[in-house]
C-alpha positions in Angstrom: 15.2 9.3 16.7 11.7 8.3 19.0 9.1 6.1 17.0 6.7 8.5 16.2 2.6 7.9 16.1 1.3 6.9 13.5 -2.6 7.3 15.6 -3.6 8.3 18.4 -7.5 7.9 20.2 -9.0 5.9 23.2 -9.1 2.2 24.2 -13.0 1.8 24.8 -13.5 -1.7 27.1 -17.6 -0.3 28.6 -17.1 2.4 30.9 -13.7 2.5 31.3 -11.9 4.7 29.3 -8.1 4.1 28.6 -6.1 7.5 25.7 -3.7 5.2 23.5 -0.9 5.4 20.2 -0.6 3.1 18.3 3.2 2.9 16.7 3.8 0.5 13.3 5.0 -2.7 14.8 6.9 -3.7 11.1 9.1 -1.8 8.8 9.4 -3.6 5.5 13.0 -3.7 4.2 12.2 -4.9 0.3 14.9 -3.4 -2.5 13.3 -1.3 -4.7 13.8 -1.4 -8.2 13.7 1.5 -11.4 12.6 1.2 -14.9 15.8 2.3 -16.6 16.4 2.7 -20.5 19.0 0.2 -21.8 20.3 3.0 -22.9 20.1 6.8 -21.6 20.1 5.0 -18.4 17.0 7.5 -17.5 14.0 6.6 -15.5 11.0 5.1 -17.7 7.5 7.3 -16.3 4.0 6.1 -16.6 1.5 8.4 -18.3 -2.9 7.9 -17.9 -4.0 7.4 -21.6 -7.3 6.3 -23.1 -7.9 2.9 -24.2 -9.8 3.7 -27.0 -7.6 7.0 -28.9 -4.0 6.5 -27.0 -3.9 9.8 -26.1 -2.9 11.5 -22.6 -5.9 11.9 -19.8 -5.8 14.9 -17.7 -5.9 14.0 -14.6 -8.9 16.2 -13.9 -10.7 14.5 -16.6 -10.7 10.7 -14.5 -12.9 9.3 -13.2 -14.0 6.5 -11.3 -15.4 3.8 -12.8 -17.2 -0.2 -11.7 -17.2 -2.8 -14.0 -20.8 -4.4 -13.7 -19.5 -6.5 -17.2 -19.3 -6.5 -20.5 -17.9 -3.0 -19.7 -20.9 -1.7 -18.7 -19.7 1.1 -16.6 -20.9 3.1 -13.3 -19.0 6.2 -12.3 -18.7 6.8 -9.4 -17.7 10.0 -7.8 -16.2 11.8 -4.4 -19.6 13.6 -3.4 -21.3 9.8 -4.1 -18.5 8.0 -1.7 -18.7 11.2 1.0 -21.6 10.0 2.8 -21.4 6.6 3.3 -17.0 7.0 4.9 -17.1 5.6 7.6 -17.3 8.4 10.8 -13.9 9.5 12.0 -13.6 8.1 15.4 -10.7 8.3 18.1 -11.9 5.1 19.7 -10.8 1.3 19.5 -14.1 -0.1 21.0 -13.3 -3.3 22.2 -16.9 -5.7 21.5 -15.5 -8.6 23.2 -12.8 -11.1 24.5 -12.2 -14.5 23.2 -9.4 -16.8 23.4 -6.7 -15.9 21.4 -7.1 -20.5 19.6 -10.8 -18.8 18.6 -9.0 -16.4 15.7 -8.0 -18.2 12.7 -4.1 -17.1 11.5 -5.6 -16.3 8.2 -7.5 -13.3 9.3 -4.4 -11.8 11.0 -2.7 -8.7 9.3 -0.9 -5.7 10.0 0.4 -5.2 13.7 1.5 -2.3 16.0 2.6 -1.2 19.5 -0.1 0.3 21.6 1.3 2.6 23.5 -0.3 4.4 26.9 -1.7 8.4 26.1 -1.1 11.0 28.9 -1.7 9.8 32.2 -2.9 7.0 31.4 -0.3 4.8 32.7 -1.7 2.6 35.0 -5.4 2.1 33.3 -3.4 0.6 30.0 -1.4 -1.5 32.8 -4.6 -2.7 33.7 -5.8 -3.5 31.1 -2.1 -5.3 29.9 -2.0 -7.4 32.8 -5.8 -8.6 32.8 -5.7 -9.7 29.2 -2.7 -11.6 30.1 -4.4 -13.1 33.0 -7.5 -14.3 31.7 -5.3 -15.4 28.2 -8.2 -13.2 26.0 -7.9 -11.4 23.2 -10.2 -8.2 22.4 -11.6 -7.4 19.2 -12.9 -4.6 18.0 -13.1 -1.8 15.3 -12.1 1.5 15.1 -11.5 3.7 12.1 -7.5 5.0 10.5 -6.9 6.9 7.3 -10.9 6.9 6.8 -10.9 3.0 6.4 -12.9 0.8 9.5 -10.9 -2.1 10.1 -11.1 -5.1 12.7 -8.8 -5.3 15.1 -7.6 -7.8 18.0 -5.5 -6.0 21.0 -3.3 -8.3 22.8 -1.4 -8.6 26.1 1.9 -10.0 27.1 1.2 -9.0 30.9 3.4 -5.1 30.3 2.8 -3.8 27.0 -0.7 -4.2 24.6 -0.6 -4.6 20.8 -3.0 -4.6 17.9 -2.9 -6.6 15.0 -5.9 -5.6 12.1 -7.8 -8.9 11.1 -9.5 -9.2 7.9 -13.0 -8.8 7.7 -14.4 -13.0 7.6 -15.7 -12.4 3.5 -12.3 -11.5 2.9 -11.1 -14.8 3.7 -10.9 -17.4 0.9 -13.1 -20.9 1.2 -10.4 -23.4 1.3 -13.5 -25.1 0.0 -12.7 -23.3 -3.1 -9.2 -25.4 -3.8 -9.8 -28.9 -5.3 -6.7 -29.7 -5.0 -7.3 -30.4 -1.3 -11.0 -33.1 -3.1 -8.1 -35.8 -2.0 -6.9 -35.3 1.4 -10.6 -35.0 2.2 -11.9 -38.4 0.6 -9.2 -39.5 2.5 -5.2 -40.2 2.0 -4.0 -44.0 2.8 -1.3 -42.7 5.8 0.2 -46.3 7.4 1.5 -46.5 11.3 4.6 -46.2 10.1 4.9 -43.7 8.7 2.8 -41.2 10.6 5.2 -42.3 13.2 8.5 -41.5 11.5 6.6 -38.1 10.8 5.9 -37.5 14.6 9.5 -38.6 14.8 11.3 -35.8 12.1 8.8 -33.1 13.9 9.9 -33.7 17.7 13.6 -34.2 15.8 13.8 -30.2 14.5 11.4 -28.9 17.6 12.7 -25.7 18.8 11.8 -22.7 20.8 11.0 -20.5 18.4 13.9 -17.3 18.4 12.7 -15.1 15.5 16.9 -14.2 15.9 17.5 -17.4 13.5 15.2 -16.4 10.8 16.3 -14.1 8.2 15.6 -12.8 4.7 18.7 -14.0 2.5 17.6 -13.1 -0.7 17.2 -9.6 0.5 20.4 -10.0 1.1 22.6 -11.7 -1.8 20.5 -9.0 -3.8 22.1 -6.0 -1.7 25.2 -8.2 -1.8 25.0 -8.5 -5.2 24.4 -4.8 -6.4 27.3 -3.9 -4.2 29.5 -6.9 -6.3 28.2 -4.2 -9.7 28.6 -1.2 -8.3 31.9 -2.1 -7.5 32.6 -4.0 -10.4 32.8 -7.7 -9.6 30.8 -10.5 -10.5 30.2 -12.2 -7.5 30.2 -16.2 -7.1 26.3 -18.1 -6.8 25.9 -21.7 -5.7 23.7 -23.1 -8.0 21.0 -24.6 -6.1 20.7 -28.0 -5.4 18.4 -29.7 -7.5 15.2 -31.2 -6.1 13.8 -34.4 -7.0 9.9 -35.8 -6.6 9.9 -37.9 -3.0 9.1 -41.3 -3.8 9.3 -43.7 -1.0 7.6 -41.6 1.6 8.9 -43.7 4.1 12.5 -43.4 3.2 12.9 -39.5 3.0 10.9 -39.7 6.1 13.8 -42.1 7.6 16.3 -40.1 5.7 15.4 -37.1 6.8 15.0 -37.9 11.2 18.7 -39.3 11.2 19.8 -36.1 9.2 18.2 -34.1 12.0 19.6 -36.4 14.8 23.2 -36.4 13.0 23.5 -32.8 12.8 22.3 -32.5 16.5 24.9 -34.7 17.5 26.9 -32.5 16.2 25.9 -28.9 16.6 24.4 -29.3 20.0 22.6 -25.9 20.0 20.1 -24.4 18.9 20.0 -23.9 14.8 18.2 -22.2 12.3 15.3 -23.9 11.4 16.2 -22.6 7.7 19.1 -24.6 7.7 17.3 -27.9 9.5 15.2 -28.2 6.5 17.8 -27.5 4.2 19.7 -30.3 5.4 16.5 -32.7 5.8 15.3 -31.5 2.5 18.8 -32.6 0.7 18.3 -36.2 2.8 15.5 -36.9 1.9 16.3 -36.6 -1.8 15.6 -39.9 -3.5 17.8 -42.3 -4.7 18.9 -42.2 -8.0 18.4 -46.4 -9.0 21.5 -48.7 -10.0 
């Protein structure tokens, strides 16, 4: 079945206007559970009740409120918000082109596929080629579902994709993390430890192959559900116990040796998750005699 577009409009760069369509680039595959009454197996439903009276509040009596502190509420109505809503627009206005490295990774949010609109194949291909050739990403804004988004338009040479970005004031400042103070103050790392760390990274380096990664937890939960539905008991192996690394250099060396041994046994690329598991086991500290 053909994918349905979730937004139609144009990408505007200066006087260049390109009709486009947005398609969801991701289909989340989480497992949803419902809460049940263990006795009757009936669904548990939630009701909106007043905190002060405990009585159910009708929908028409519920309003939005912003807490200024100490339960000092400011009531906001839909009529209050209406004039402030972003103007409906069918335009992705690209304001600047930047290098990919200029965008912090933490700013990336949801991803979309950008398809060409009617009779837009040539200008679409032109922008895709230009972005790829110049190794630039277009930055702009657009409105979707009554919300304004900051976005990044990128190209692989033939196809455009769009990623929504969080706004800069939504990114958490690393300076707020007190645990990083030790790192900022300086950590004594020996040449041997750094060399072993470099070797470990090289030993586990491979081209990124998305197919090598899977949601093993989701697969295990589905296997559990199927087993219980069939009246079977699923045998689950206990995860290996983890221990605190007491000798960093020794742990790095053991990890490197495990990676090299794995490569010699399996010359072809292995999933990175399996490599990490092997290295983690090797890095566990030995029990003292």
